[in-house]
N, C-alpha and C positions, 0 to 999 in steps of 0.2 A: 930542918932547913929546905925538904923539900915543900914545905907548906909554904914557906918563905916568899922562891919561887915564884911559887905558881899563883900564887894576891901578885908579886912584881909582875909578872907576866900580864896576869890581867890585867893588872891596872898601865900596860906598856901597852896594852888590846886600846880600852879603853881612851887613851886620852888617840893613840891612830884612825883613831875611826872619829871622833871629836876634829882631829886637826882635819880629814878630808873632805866632812862636812859642809866645816866653817873654809873650807879648798872651796869644795861647792857652791855653795850660798855664793862668793864676793866672786866668783868665774860668771857667775848668771847674773847676777847684782850690772858686773860689767857689760855682757852679753847684748841686755838689755836699751843700758844705753846705749852703743857703740850701733844698737836699729835704731838707738829714734834719731844717734845725730846722722846715720843713712840716710834716715826719710828726711829730713830737716835739711840736709845736703843737695836733696831730689828734687823737695819745695824751692829753694834758694839758688840753686846755681845749677840744674836741671840735670834729669836722668846718666846722661850720660858719664857728667863731670864724679856723678857718686858714684856709680860703679865700677869707674877709672879709682876713685878718691880710696875703697873702700874695698879692692880687691887684691889680695895677695899675686905676689910676683906668677905661681901653678894656679889661680885659679880657676877654674869651669862652672862652665854656664849653659845652662840647656836650654834654649829657644826655640818651639815649634819642631822641633824632636833634633835639634843641629848644634851639634855640642861644642862649646868652640874655648880650647885647652891654651891655659897663658893669658897673663893682662893682653899681649899685643892684641891678639886674635877681639878680648874683649872689646877692646878701644877700638879696634877697627870695626867691631858691628857696630858696637854701639851708637861711632860717626857717621856711618855709612847707610843709618837709617833715613828712608826718605819721610818722614809723617815727621808731621810739627807739632807745636804746641801742645806734647806729651807731659802727662802727668802723672802721678804713679805712686800711690797710697796703700798705704800696708804698717799690718796691727799686728806686731805676733800676740795668738793662744796659748801657747806653749812655749817655754826654755829650759833646757839643762844644761847638764859639763859634766867635763872628764871628776871623778876625785880628783884630781890630780891641777882641777883647772889650767889644763891646756885646750880642749875644745870641748866644741859644745854647735849645739845646735838649735833654733828656730822653729815654729812653722805657725800662717795665720792665713787670714785672707790679702786678696790686695786689690785694685780698681785698680784699669788703666782705662788712659783716652787721649785720642789726641786727633789730627787732622789729618787724612790720606793725601798722597800726593793728587787728588782731583780733589778735595776741598770737601772732600767728606768725613762727620767724625764720625771717631771710630770706640765702641769704649770693647770691656771687656772685666769678667771678674773672676776669679779663681784663688788657690791657695796656692800658698810659697813655703818654700823649704830654703834653711841655709845653712850651711853647715859653715859655722867660726872655728878660730885658731888664731890662740894668742902666739903673736908675732913676737921673737927674739927683743927688741925691744919693748916688752908687755900694751901691745896696740893688738887691737884684735880683727884680723881681717877676716872675707870669705873665703872659703877654700870649693863651695857650690852654693848656686842659688837656682 
């Protein structure tokens, strides 16, 4: 009887690990798809529109050591920008997710270019890090960028 219980426990543990890995892999694929839609919306509709659309209600962004908390603060910041012809491109180099498939993160390289208020081109490159959380409706929204 003890052997049966041990074997059953090992089988159950193996199923649990396999389920967690499948959930994690699915979440990673969904997060990469959300990143691609985010990037495409930024290119098609503008950076401000994309950052508003993909923000969770309690999202936080950090720009030049200024922290904006909540979607309203993010939208206000994005819409108050004085630069024009903004282009932001990025691509995740890495993605990971929690075993339960509810939280994940990406990081990679970005390039930014725009025209400043004086008409001068500006540009920068760097590393981004985004934390994503699955919303109650199943969508992925960023909670940190």
